[in-house]
All heavy atoms as TSV, in Angstrom:
chain	resi	resn	atom	element	x	y	z
A	1	MET	N	N	-109.800	100.688	5.593
A	1	MET	CA	C	-109.320	99.373	5.305
A	1	MET	C	C	-110.074	98.391	6.194
A	1	MET	O	O	-110.288	98.637	7.372
A	1	MET	CB	C	-107.809	99.317	5.565
A	1	MET	CG	C	-107.228	98.018	5.131
A	1	MET	SD	S	-105.445	98.008	4.864
A	1	MET	CE	C	-104.773	98.599	6.359
A	2	VAL	N	N	-110.462	97.257	5.611
A	2	VAL	CA	C	-111.209	96.252	6.334
A	2	VAL	C	C	-110.540	94.890	6.125
A	2	VAL	O	O	-110.243	94.512	4.992
A	2	VAL	CB	C	-112.674	96.165	5.828
A	2	VAL	CG1	C	-113.433	95.039	6.510
A	2	VAL	CG2	C	-113.372	97.478	6.001
A	3	ASP	N	N	-110.283	94.198	7.220
A	3	ASP	CA	C	-109.731	92.846	7.149
A	3	ASP	C	C	-110.906	91.872	6.992
A	3	ASP	O	O	-111.752	91.757	7.872
A	3	ASP	CB	C	-108.945	92.538	8.417
A	3	ASP	CG	C	-108.259	91.179	8.361
A	3	ASP	OD1	O	-108.345	90.479	7.335
A	3	ASP	OD2	O	-107.611	90.823	9.368
A	4	LEU	N	N	-110.966	91.185	5.849
A	4	LEU	CA	C	-112.082	90.292	5.567
A	4	LEU	C	C	-111.947	88.940	6.258
A	4	LEU	O	O	-112.941	88.243	6.434
A	4	LEU	CB	C	-112.210	90.085	4.068
A	4	LEU	CG	C	-112.487	91.326	3.222
A	4	LEU	CD1	C	-112.564	90.954	1.749
A	4	LEU	CD2	C	-113.761	92.029	3.672
A	5	MET	N	N	-110.725	88.570	6.642
A	5	MET	CA	C	-110.513	87.236	7.206
A	5	MET	C	C	-111.372	86.935	8.425
A	5	MET	O	O	-112.013	85.870	8.477
A	5	MET	CB	C	-109.028	87.033	7.539
A	5	MET	CG	C	-108.714	85.618	7.974
A	5	MET	SD	S	-109.081	84.388	6.688
A	5	MET	CE	C	-108.007	84.957	5.413
A	6	PRO	N	N	-111.457	87.803	9.440
A	6	PRO	CA	C	-112.319	87.475	10.584
A	6	PRO	C	C	-113.796	87.318	10.175
A	6	PRO	O	O	-114.507	86.500	10.746
A	6	PRO	CB	C	-112.147	88.665	11.530
A	6	PRO	CG	C	-110.899	89.324	11.118
A	6	PRO	CD	C	-110.724	89.041	9.657
A	7	LEU	N	N	-114.221	88.084	9.186
A	7	LEU	CA	C	-115.597	87.983	8.724
A	7	LEU	C	C	-115.855	86.661	8.009
A	7	LEU	O	O	-116.885	86.022	8.208
A	7	LEU	CB	C	-115.928	89.151	7.788
A	7	LEU	CG	C	-115.809	90.534	8.420
A	7	LEU	CD1	C	-115.942	91.613	7.358
A	7	LEU	CD2	C	-116.844	90.721	9.515
A	8	VAL	N	N	-114.897	86.234	7.204
A	8	VAL	CA	C	-115.026	84.953	6.509
A	8	VAL	C	C	-115.012	83.822	7.531
A	8	VAL	O	O	-115.816	82.879	7.444
A	8	VAL	CB	C	-113.893	84.766	5.473
A	8	VAL	CG1	C	-113.877	83.357	4.929
A	8	VAL	CG2	C	-114.048	85.768	4.341
A	9	LYS	N	N	-114.131	83.899	8.522
A	9	LYS	CA	C	-114.073	82.860	9.554
A	9	LYS	C	C	-115.378	82.780	10.353
A	9	LYS	O	O	-115.826	81.695	10.720
A	9	LYS	CB	C	-112.906	83.086	10.501
A	9	LYS	CG	C	-111.573	82.750	9.882
A	9	LYS	CD	C	-110.443	82.947	10.871
A	9	LYS	CE	C	-109.125	82.520	10.254
A	9	LYS	NZ	N	-108.014	82.646	11.202
A	10	LYS	N	N	-115.988	83.939	10.601
A	10	LYS	CA	C	-117.261	83.951	11.321
A	10	LYS	C	C	-118.380	83.380	10.455
A	10	LYS	O	O	-119.229	82.641	10.943
A	10	LYS	CB	C	-117.592	85.375	11.736
A	10	LYS	CG	C	-118.849	85.504	12.549
A	10	LYS	CD	C	-119.087	86.937	12.957
A	10	LYS	CE	C	-120.386	87.050	13.763
A	10	LYS	NZ	N	-120.671	88.419	14.135
A	11	ASP	N	N	-118.372	83.730	9.170
A	11	ASP	CA	C	-119.396	83.258	8.243
A	11	ASP	C	C	-119.268	81.769	7.950
A	11	ASP	O	O	-120.247	81.079	7.770
A	11	ASP	CB	C	-119.338	84.075	6.944
A	11	ASP	CG	C	-120.524	83.829	6.047
A	11	ASP	OD1	O	-121.660	83.772	6.566
A	11	ASP	OD2	O	-120.328	83.743	4.811
A	12	ASN	N	N	-118.039	81.270	7.880
A	12	ASN	CA	C	-117.812	79.861	7.578
A	12	ASN	C	C	-116.645	79.328	8.416
A	12	ASN	O	O	-115.515	79.291	7.947
A	12	ASN	CB	C	-117.528	79.681	6.084
A	12	ASN	CG	C	-117.560	78.229	5.698
A	12	ASN	OD1	O	-117.494	77.343	6.523
A	12	ASN	ND2	N	-117.644	77.972	4.410
A	13	PRO	N	N	-116.942	78.900	9.638
A	13	PRO	CA	C	-115.878	78.452	10.538
A	13	PRO	C	C	-115.316	77.065	10.210
A	13	PRO	O	O	-114.396	76.614	10.882
A	13	PRO	CB	C	-116.558	78.471	11.910
A	13	PRO	CG	C	-117.985	78.267	11.613
A	13	PRO	CD	C	-118.248	78.922	10.287
A	14	PHE	N	N	-115.844	76.393	9.198
A	14	PHE	CA	C	-115.436	75.027	8.953
A	14	PHE	C	C	-114.644	74.797	7.663
A	14	PHE	O	O	-114.565	73.687	7.166
A	14	PHE	CB	C	-116.674	74.110	8.957
A	14	PHE	CG	C	-117.401	74.163	10.265
A	14	PHE	CD1	C	-118.628	74.794	10.352
A	14	PHE	CD2	C	-116.859	73.610	11.405
A	14	PHE	CE1	C	-119.300	74.878	11.566
A	14	PHE	CE2	C	-117.515	73.679	12.614
A	14	PHE	CZ	C	-118.743	74.313	12.703
A	15	LEU	N	N	-114.051	75.862	7.122
A	15	LEU	CA	C	-113.185	75.674	5.959
A	15	LEU	C	C	-111.902	74.957	6.401
A	15	LEU	O	O	-111.461	75.112	7.529
A	15	LEU	CB	C	-112.831	77.031	5.348
A	15	LEU	CG	C	-113.908	77.735	4.561
A	15	LEU	CD1	C	-113.396	79.082	4.055
A	15	LEU	CD2	C	-114.395	76.898	3.399
A	16	ASN	N	N	-111.317	74.210	5.493
A	16	ASN	CA	C	-110.071	73.499	5.812
A	16	ASN	C	C	-108.945	74.474	6.114
A	16	ASN	O	O	-108.098	74.209	6.958
A	16	ASN	CB	C	-109.662	72.577	4.668
A	16	ASN	CG	C	-110.571	71.383	4.546
A	16	ASN	OD1	O	-111.182	70.967	5.509
A	16	ASN	ND2	N	-110.690	70.854	3.352
A	17	ASN	N	N	-108.911	75.571	5.381
A	17	ASN	CA	C	-107.941	76.641	5.609
A	17	ASN	C	C	-108.552	77.927	5.090
A	17	ASN	O	O	-109.630	77.918	4.508
A	17	ASN	CB	C	-106.589	76.330	4.928
A	17	ASN	CG	C	-106.717	76.205	3.423
A	17	ASN	OD1	O	-107.093	77.158	2.734
A	17	ASN	ND2	N	-106.434	75.020	2.895
A	18	TYR	N	N	-107.883	79.015	5.308
A	18	TYR	CA	C	-108.444	80.316	4.924
A	18	TYR	C	C	-107.529	81.048	3.945
A	18	TYR	O	O	-107.477	82.262	3.930
A	18	TYR	CB	C	-108.734	81.143	6.169
A	18	TYR	CG	C	-109.884	80.528	6.943
A	18	TYR	CD1	C	-109.627	79.605	7.931
A	18	TYR	CD2	C	-111.192	80.803	6.615
A	18	TYR	CE1	C	-110.680	78.987	8.615
A	18	TYR	CE2	C	-112.244	80.215	7.272
A	18	TYR	CZ	C	-111.969	79.293	8.283
A	18	TYR	OH	O	-113.009	78.686	8.923
A	19	ARG	N	N	-106.847	80.279	3.110
A	19	ARG	CA	C	-106.085	80.885	2.022
A	19	ARG	C	C	-107.061	81.503	1.036
A	19	ARG	O	O	-108.216	81.049	0.919
A	19	ARG	CB	C	-105.200	79.856	1.343
A	19	ARG	CG	C	-104.012	79.459	2.194
A	19	ARG	CD	C	-103.179	78.461	1.480
A	19	ARG	NE	N	-103.578	77.180	2.057
A	19	ARG	CZ	C	-103.140	76.006	1.672
A	19	ARG	NH1	N	-102.325	75.898	0.663
A	19	ARG	NH2	N	-103.550	74.923	2.262
A	20	LEU	N	N	-106.598	82.501	0.337
A	20	LEU	CA	C	-107.481	83.225	-0.584
A	20	LEU	C	C	-108.178	82.284	-1.546
A	20	LEU	O	O	-109.390	82.384	-1.746
A	20	LEU	CB	C	-106.712	84.309	-1.327
A	20	LEU	CG	C	-107.538	85.173	-2.284
A	20	LEU	CD1	C	-108.672	85.887	-1.565
A	20	LEU	CD2	C	-106.636	86.177	-3.001
A	21	GLN	N	N	-107.458	81.372	-2.158
A	21	GLN	CA	C	-108.059	80.487	-3.161
A	21	GLN	C	C	-109.153	79.609	-2.542
A	21	GLN	O	O	-110.203	79.405	-3.134
A	21	GLN	CB	C	-107.004	79.628	-3.838
A	21	GLN	CG	C	-107.529	78.882	-5.037
A	21	GLN	CD	C	-108.103	79.821	-6.100
A	21	GLN	OE1	O	-107.436	80.758	-6.517
A	21	GLN	NE2	N	-109.313	79.579	-6.521
A	22	THR	N	N	-108.915	79.105	-1.346
A	22	THR	CA	C	-109.921	78.272	-0.663
A	22	THR	C	C	-111.180	79.070	-0.390
A	22	THR	O	O	-112.298	78.598	-0.621
A	22	THR	CB	C	-109.349	77.725	0.658
A	22	THR	OG1	O	-108.135	77.013	0.381
A	22	THR	CG2	C	-110.336	76.808	1.349
A	23	VAL	N	N	-111.013	80.276	0.087
A	23	VAL	CA	C	-112.155	81.148	0.392
A	23	VAL	C	C	-112.908	81.504	-0.889
A	23	VAL	O	O	-114.142	81.427	-0.934
A	23	VAL	CB	C	-111.691	82.430	1.131
A	23	VAL	CG1	C	-112.815	83.432	1.264
A	23	VAL	CG2	C	-111.126	82.057	2.499
A	24	LEU	N	N	-112.183	81.834	-1.932
A	24	LEU	CA	C	-112.831	82.170	-3.213
A	24	LEU	C	C	-113.630	80.981	-3.746
A	24	LEU	O	O	-114.756	81.161	-4.216
A	24	LEU	CB	C	-111.779	82.609	-4.233
A	24	LEU	CG	C	-111.040	83.899	-3.927
A	24	LEU	CD1	C	-109.986	84.153	-4.996
A	24	LEU	CD2	C	-111.982	85.077	-3.780
A	25	ASP	N	N	-113.073	79.789	-3.668
A	25	ASP	CA	C	-113.803	78.590	-4.118
A	25	ASP	C	C	-115.095	78.429	-3.336
A	25	ASP	O	O	-116.134	78.113	-3.901
A	25	ASP	CB	C	-112.928	77.345	-3.965
A	25	ASP	CG	C	-111.772	77.304	-4.942
A	25	ASP	OD1	O	-111.796	78.044	-5.940
A	25	ASP	OD2	O	-110.847	76.514	-4.694
A	26	ASP	N	N	-115.020	78.644	-2.033
A	26	ASP	CA	C	-116.205	78.487	-1.180
A	26	ASP	C	C	-117.303	79.477	-1.543
A	26	ASP	O	O	-118.483	79.147	-1.461
A	26	ASP	CB	C	-115.816	78.638	0.297
A	26	ASP	CG	C	-116.983	78.349	1.221
A	26	ASP	OD1	O	-117.480	77.209	1.188
A	26	ASP	OD2	O	-117.382	79.267	1.960
A	27	TYR	N	N	-116.907	80.672	-1.938
A	27	TYR	CA	C	-117.895	81.698	-2.290
A	27	TYR	C	C	-118.211	81.719	-3.788
A	27	TYR	O	O	-118.933	82.587	-4.269
A	27	TYR	CB	C	-117.416	83.076	-1.832
A	27	TYR	CG	C	-117.582	83.279	-0.344
A	27	TYR	CD1	C	-116.563	82.962	0.529
A	27	TYR	CD2	C	-118.761	83.776	0.174
A	27	TYR	CE1	C	-116.705	83.111	1.888
A	27	TYR	CE2	C	-118.926	83.944	1.541
A	27	TYR	CZ	C	-117.891	83.597	2.389
A	27	TYR	OH	O	-118.045	83.766	3.754
A	28	GLY	N	N	-117.679	80.768	-4.528
A	28	GLY	CA	C	-117.972	80.678	-5.951
A	28	GLY	C	C	-117.342	81.751	-6.793
A	28	GLY	O	O	-117.883	82.125	-7.837
A	29	LEU	N	N	-116.182	82.250	-6.368
A	29	LEU	CA	C	-115.494	83.299	-7.103
A	29	LEU	C	C	-114.240	82.723	-7.764
A	29	LEU	O	O	-113.674	81.759	-7.266
A	29	LEU	CB	C	-115.111	84.444	-6.163
A	29	LEU	CG	C	-116.279	85.120	-5.456
A	29	LEU	CD1	C	-115.771	86.077	-4.400
A	29	LEU	CD2	C	-117.162	85.836	-6.452
A	30	GLU	N	N	-113.822	83.332	-8.865
A	30	GLU	CA	C	-112.651	82.838	-9.583
A	30	GLU	C	C	-111.618	83.947	-9.739
A	30	GLU	O	O	-111.949	85.072	-10.098
A	30	GLU	CB	C	-113.076	82.355	-10.969
A	30	GLU	CG	C	-111.968	81.713	-11.732
A	30	GLU	CD	C	-112.428	81.167	-13.083
A	30	GLU	OE1	O	-113.622	80.899	-13.228
A	30	GLU	OE2	O	-111.569	81.040	-13.955
A	31	ASN	N	N	-110.384	83.597	-9.446
A	31	ASN	CA	C	-109.251	84.494	-9.652
A	31	ASN	C	C	-108.494	83.981	-10.862
A	31	ASN	O	O	-107.824	82.962	-10.799
A	31	ASN	CB	C	-108.361	84.525	-8.405
A	31	ASN	CG	C	-107.289	85.574	-8.490
A	31	ASN	OD1	O	-107.083	86.190	-9.516
A	31	ASN	ND2	N	-106.578	85.762	-7.392
A	32	GLU	N	N	-108.612	84.671	-11.984
A	32	GLU	CA	C	-108.037	84.192	-13.240
A	32	GLU	C	C	-106.513	84.148	-13.236
A	32	GLU	O	O	-105.922	83.270	-13.855
A	32	GLU	CB	C	-108.533	85.050	-14.394
A	32	GLU	CG	C	-110.034	84.910	-14.627
A	32	GLU	CD	C	-110.510	85.755	-15.785
A	32	GLU	OE1	O	-109.690	86.239	-16.582
A	32	GLU	OE2	O	-111.728	85.934	-15.879
A	33	THR	N	N	-105.874	85.072	-12.555
A	33	THR	CA	C	-104.410	85.058	-12.478
A	33	THR	C	C	-103.980	85.240	-11.016
A	33	THR	O	O	-103.627	86.332	-10.594
A	33	THR	CB	C	-103.803	86.190	-13.362
A	33	THR	OG1	O	-104.414	87.419	-13.027
A	33	THR	CG2	C	-103.966	85.905	-14.823
A	34	PRO	N	N	-104.046	84.139	-10.253
A	34	PRO	CA	C	-103.691	84.233	-8.830
A	34	PRO	C	C	-102.232	84.639	-8.631
A	34	PRO	O	O	-101.382	84.439	-9.481
A	34	PRO	CB	C	-103.945	82.833	-8.301
A	34	PRO	CG	C	-104.053	81.950	-9.486
A	34	PRO	CD	C	-104.397	82.807	-10.653
A	35	HIS	N	N	-101.992	85.221	-7.485
A	35	HIS	CA	C	-100.660	85.669	-7.064
A	35	HIS	C	C	-100.154	86.850	-7.884
A	35	HIS	O	O	-98.955	87.104	-7.965
A	35	HIS	CB	C	-99.642	84.533	-7.067
A	35	HIS	CG	C	-100.094	83.355	-6.258
A	35	HIS	ND1	N	-100.190	83.400	-4.879
A	35	HIS	CD2	C	-100.494	82.131	-6.627
A	35	HIS	CE1	C	-100.625	82.240	-4.448
A	35	HIS	NE2	N	-100.825	81.446	-5.482
A	36	ARG	N	N	-101.068	87.568	-8.490
A	36	ARG	CA	C	-100.773	88.833	-9.168
A	36	ARG	C	C	-101.524	89.912	-8.404
A	36	ARG	O	O	-102.732	89.763	-8.138
A	36	ARG	CB	C	-101.180	88.829	-10.626
A	36	ARG	CG	C	-100.483	87.784	-11.461
A	36	ARG	CD	C	-99.036	88.250	-11.680
A	36	ARG	NE	N	-98.320	87.266	-12.472
A	36	ARG	CZ	C	-97.148	86.766	-12.116
A	36	ARG	NH1	N	-96.576	87.153	-10.992
A	36	ARG	NH2	N	-96.543	85.897	-12.872
A	37	ALA	N	N	-100.851	90.965	-8.047
A	37	ALA	CA	C	-101.424	91.975	-7.144
A	37	ALA	C	C	-102.768	92.503	-7.625
A	37	ALA	O	O	-103.742	92.541	-6.859
A	37	ALA	CB	C	-100.439	93.121	-6.956
A	38	LEU	N	N	-102.859	92.926	-8.873
A	38	LEU	CA	C	-104.097	93.515	-9.367
A	38	LEU	C	C	-105.230	92.496	-9.384
A	38	LEU	O	O	-106.346	92.773	-8.939
A	38	LEU	CB	C	-103.894	94.110	-10.750
A	38	LEU	CG	C	-105.109	94.833	-11.345
A	38	LEU	CD1	C	-105.575	95.959	-10.430
A	38	LEU	CD2	C	-104.789	95.356	-12.733
A	39	SER	N	N	-104.949	91.292	-9.840
A	39	SER	CA	C	-105.964	90.257	-9.880
A	39	SER	C	C	-106.437	89.864	-8.484
A	39	SER	O	O	-107.630	89.713	-8.237
A	39	SER	CB	C	-105.423	89.023	-10.617
A	39	SER	OG	O	-106.390	88.003	-10.671
A	40	ASP	N	N	-105.485	89.713	-7.565
A	40	ASP	CA	C	-105.855	89.379	-6.183
A	40	ASP	C	C	-106.680	90.498	-5.558
A	40	ASP	O	O	-107.657	90.238	-4.846
A	40	ASP	CB	C	-104.603	89.132	-5.329
A	40	ASP	CG	C	-103.927	87.795	-5.641
A	40	ASP	OD1	O	-104.494	86.995	-6.399
A	40	ASP	OD2	O	-102.821	87.566	-5.099
A	41	ALA	N	N	-106.325	91.749	-5.844
A	41	ALA	CA	C	-107.074	92.888	-5.290
A	41	ALA	C	C	-108.496	92.922	-5.841
A	41	ALA	O	O	-109.455	93.149	-5.099
A	41	ALA	CB	C	-106.345	94.197	-5.588
A	42	LYS	N	N	-108.642	92.725	-7.139
A	42	LYS	CA	C	-109.974	92.724	-7.755
A	42	LYS	C	C	-110.836	91.594	-7.187
A	42	LYS	O	O	-112.015	91.786	-6.908
A	42	LYS	CB	C	-109.871	92.571	-9.269
A	42	LYS	CG	C	-109.384	93.818	-9.977
A	42	LYS	CD	C	-109.298	93.580	-11.473
A	42	LYS	CE	C	-108.841	94.820	-12.211
A	42	LYS	NZ	N	-108.776	94.571	-13.675
A	43	THR	N	N	-110.238	90.430	-7.020
A	43	THR	CA	C	-110.994	89.291	-6.513
A	43	THR	C	C	-111.351	89.482	-5.043
A	43	THR	O	O	-112.425	89.100	-4.611
A	43	THR	CB	C	-110.199	87.991	-6.718
A	43	THR	OG1	O	-109.779	87.912	-8.086
A	43	THR	CG2	C	-111.067	86.782	-6.414
A	44	THR	N	N	-110.462	90.118	-4.282
A	44	THR	CA	C	-110.758	90.440	-2.898
A	44	THR	C	C	-111.939	91.410	-2.817
A	44	THR	O	O	-112.794	91.315	-1.947
A	44	THR	CB	C	-109.527	90.972	-2.174
A	44	THR	OG1	O	-108.492	89.980	-2.252
A	44	THR	CG2	C	-109.804	91.305	-0.736
A	45	PHE	N	N	-111.979	92.348	-3.737
A	45	PHE	CA	C	-113.121	93.280	-3.816
A	45	PHE	C	C	-114.403	92.516	-4.117
A	45	PHE	O	O	-115.454	92.786	-3.522
A	45	PHE	CB	C	-112.865	94.344	-4.885
A	45	PHE	CG	C	-114.028	95.283	-5.057
A	45	PHE	CD1	C	-114.260	96.292	-4.136
A	45	PHE	CD2	C	-114.898	95.153	-6.131
A	45	PHE	CE1	C	-115.359	97.146	-4.258
A	45	PHE	CE2	C	-115.973	96.003	-6.277
A	45	PHE	CZ	C	-116.208	97.001	-5.353
A	46	GLU	N	N	-114.340	91.553	-5.030
A	46	GLU	CA	C	-115.531	90.728	-5.326
A	46	GLU	C	C	-115.955	89.949	-4.075
A	46	GLU	O	O	-117.156	89.782	-3.826
A	46	GLU	CB	C	-115.231	89.757	-6.465
A	46	GLU	CG	C	-115.065	90.436	-7.806
A	46	GLU	CD	C	-114.697	89.450	-8.910
A	46	GLU	OE1	O	-114.948	88.239	-8.754
A	46	GLU	OE2	O	-114.156	89.910	-9.930
A	47	LEU	N	N	-114.978	89.463	-3.307
A	47	LEU	CA	C	-115.287	88.763	-2.065
A	47	LEU	C	C	-115.997	89.697	-1.085
A	47	LEU	O	O	-116.978	89.323	-0.462
A	47	LEU	CB	C	-114.025	88.189	-1.449
A	47	LEU	CG	C	-114.170	87.532	-0.074
A	47	LEU	CD1	C	-115.141	86.346	-0.131
A	47	LEU	CD2	C	-112.799	87.087	0.449
A	48	ALA	N	N	-115.499	90.913	-0.955
A	48	ALA	CA	C	-116.136	91.902	-0.080
A	48	ALA	C	C	-117.555	92.172	-0.525
A	48	ALA	O	O	-118.469	92.254	0.303
A	48	ALA	CB	C	-115.321	93.191	-0.056
A	49	THR	N	N	-117.777	92.288	-1.821
A	49	THR	CA	C	-119.113	92.500	-2.351
A	49	THR	C	C	-120.027	91.328	-2.012
A	49	THR	O	O	-121.178	91.514	-1.617
A	49	THR	CB	C	-119.050	92.708	-3.885
A	49	THR	OG1	O	-118.195	93.810	-4.169
A	49	THR	CG2	C	-120.420	92.963	-4.462
A	50	LYS	N	N	-119.507	90.122	-2.127
A	50	LYS	CA	C	-120.289	88.917	-1.784
A	50	LYS	C	C	-120.619	88.909	-0.290
A	50	LYS	O	O	-121.747	88.561	0.091
A	50	LYS	CB	C	-119.479	87.676	-2.161
A	50	LYS	CG	C	-120.227	86.386	-1.970
A	50	LYS	CD	C	-121.336	86.175	-2.945
A	50	LYS	CE	C	-120.813	85.444	-4.148
A	50	LYS	NZ	N	-121.887	84.979	-5.021
A	51	LEU	N	N	-119.687	89.308	0.555
A	51	LEU	CA	C	-119.945	89.372	1.984
A	51	LEU	C	C	-121.000	90.436	2.327
A	51	LEU	O	O	-121.814	90.238	3.226
A	51	LEU	CB	C	-118.649	89.659	2.748
A	51	LEU	CG	C	-117.622	88.534	2.751
A	51	LEU	CD1	C	-116.301	88.997	3.346
A	51	LEU	CD2	C	-118.142	87.308	3.493
A	52	ILE	N	N	-121.007	91.530	1.579
A	52	ILE	CA	C	-122.052	92.541	1.764
A	52	ILE	C	C	-123.407	91.987	1.352
A	52	ILE	O	O	-124.390	92.154	2.069
A	52	ILE	CB	C	-121.710	93.831	0.965
A	52	ILE	CG1	C	-120.521	94.523	1.582
A	52	ILE	CG2	C	-122.899	94.762	0.901
A	52	ILE	CD1	C	-119.923	95.637	0.720
A	53	GLU	N	N	-123.459	91.294	0.220
A	53	GLU	CA	C	-124.711	90.679	-0.242
A	53	GLU	C	C	-125.248	89.663	0.761
A	53	GLU	O	O	-126.443	89.552	0.955
A	53	GLU	CB	C	-124.485	89.993	-1.586
A	53	GLU	CG	C	-124.260	90.935	-2.744
A	53	GLU	CD	C	-123.831	90.208	-4.013
A	53	GLU	OE1	O	-123.703	88.962	-4.009
A	53	GLU	OE2	O	-123.602	90.911	-5.018
A	54	ASN	N	N	-124.324	88.931	1.407
A	54	ASN	CA	C	-124.708	87.917	2.397
A	54	ASN	C	C	-124.962	88.523	3.789
A	54	ASN	O	O	-125.187	87.783	4.743
A	54	ASN	CB	C	-123.616	86.846	2.493
A	54	ASN	CG	C	-123.515	85.997	1.258
A	54	ASN	OD1	O	-124.360	86.074	0.363
A	54	ASN	ND2	N	-122.474	85.214	1.168
A	55	LYS	N	N	-124.877	89.854	3.872
A	55	LYS	CA	C	-125.091	90.583	5.124
A	55	LYS	C	C	-124.112	90.212	6.222
A	55	LYS	O	O	-124.423	90.252	7.407
A	55	LYS	CB	C	-126.539	90.405	5.600
A	55	LYS	CG	C	-127.543	90.953	4.595
A	55	LYS	CD	C	-128.947	90.885	5.137
A	55	LYS	CE	C	-130.032	91.309	4.233
A	55	LYS	NZ	N	-129.849	91.959	3.015
A	56	VAL	N	N	-122.895	89.844	5.819
A	56	VAL	CA	C	-121.815	89.551	6.769
A	56	VAL	C	C	-121.004	90.818	7.008
A	56	VAL	O	O	-120.569	91.087	8.114
A	56	VAL	CB	C	-120.925	88.425	6.231
A	56	VAL	CG1	C	-119.753	88.179	7.173
A	56	VAL	CG2	C	-121.739	87.151	6.040
A	57	LEU	N	N	-120.808	91.615	5.942
A	57	LEU	CA	C	-120.045	92.852	5.993
A	57	LEU	C	C	-121.023	94.002	5.842
A	57	LEU	O	O	-121.825	94.021	4.902
A	57	LEU	CB	C	-118.994	92.887	4.898
A	57	LEU	CG	C	-118.203	94.195	4.730
A	57	LEU	CD1	C	-117.433	94.526	5.994
A	57	LEU	CD2	C	-117.254	94.055	3.540
A	58	LYS	N	N	-120.971	94.931	6.788
A	58	LYS	CA	C	-121.848	96.102	6.726
A	58	LYS	C	C	-120.981	97.344	6.630
A	58	LYS	O	O	-120.122	97.584	7.468
A	58	LYS	CB	C	-122.729	96.174	7.958
A	58	LYS	CG	C	-123.666	94.985	8.049
A	58	LYS	CD	C	-124.438	94.984	9.344
A	58	LYS	CE	C	-125.258	93.703	9.381
A	58	LYS	NZ	N	-125.852	93.478	10.673
A	59	ILE	N	N	-121.210	98.110	5.579
A	59	ILE	CA	C	-120.457	99.346	5.373
A	59	ILE	C	C	-121.429	100.501	5.335
A	59	ILE	O	O	-122.459	100.454	4.765
A	59	ILE	CB	C	-119.632	99.276	4.078
A	59	ILE	CG1	C	-118.577	98.200	4.229
A	59	ILE	CG2	C	-118.993	100.608	3.770
A	59	ILE	CD1	C	-117.678	98.029	3.045
């Protein structure tokens, strides 16, 4: 399990807040049905993939 929040804060320390929707907007990702467990999980996975592409997350 990996907590993405510290990585997002390190990558972009100037966001107004770090709610999932704000972070997704900043990374150009869309959550079609927010506040639904499966949709939020899939979008969080997309965020992790984006962080890997940006060389912020190393697995």
